[in-house]
C-alpha positions as CSV (number, residue, x, y, z in Angstrom):
1,M,34.1,9.7,7.2
2,R,34.8,9.5,3.5
3,V,33.5,11.7,0.7
4,R,33.1,10.9,-2.9
5,G,31.3,13.5,-5.0
6,S,28.2,14.6,-3.2
7,H,27.9,11.5,-1.0
8,H,29.4,11.4,2.5
9,K,30.0,7.9,4.0
10,Y,29.9,7.6,7.7
11,G,30.7,4.4,9.6
12,K,31.4,2.8,12.9
13,G,32.5,-0.8,12.9
14,S,30.6,-2.6,10.2
15,A,27.7,-0.2,10.2
16,R,27.7,2.3,7.3
17,I,25.4,5.2,6.3
18,I,25.7,7.1,3.1
19,V,24.3,10.6,3.1
20,P,23.6,12.6,-0.1
21,I,24.8,16.2,0.2
22,H,23.6,18.5,-2.6
23,G,24.7,22.1,-1.8
24,N,22.7,23.9,0.8
25,Q,19.6,21.8,0.1
26,S,18.0,20.1,3.1
27,L,17.4,16.4,3.2
28,K,13.9,15.4,2.1
29,I,11.9,13.9,5.0
30,G,11.7,10.5,3.4
31,I,15.5,10.2,3.0
32,Q,16.0,11.5,6.6
33,H,13.6,8.9,8.0
34,A,15.3,6.1,6.0
35,L,18.8,7.2,7.2
36,M,17.6,7.3,10.8
37,R,15.9,3.9,10.5
38,N,19.1,2.4,9.0
39,A,21.1,4.0,11.9
40,G,18.7,2.7,14.5
41,L,17.8,6.2,15.7
42,T,14.4,7.7,16.6
43,E,13.3,11.3,16.7
44,E,13.8,11.3,20.5
45,D,17.5,10.6,19.9
46,L,17.9,13.9,18.1
């Protein structure tokens, strides 16, 4: 994991996901779905 400002970068191998973290605010549903799609996750995986 690497952090620059309010963005956390997670990666494994060549796959990378950048998650915006803004204080205690929750991720908006559209951003959450996009991150899950990019990671290859479904709601059942949670």
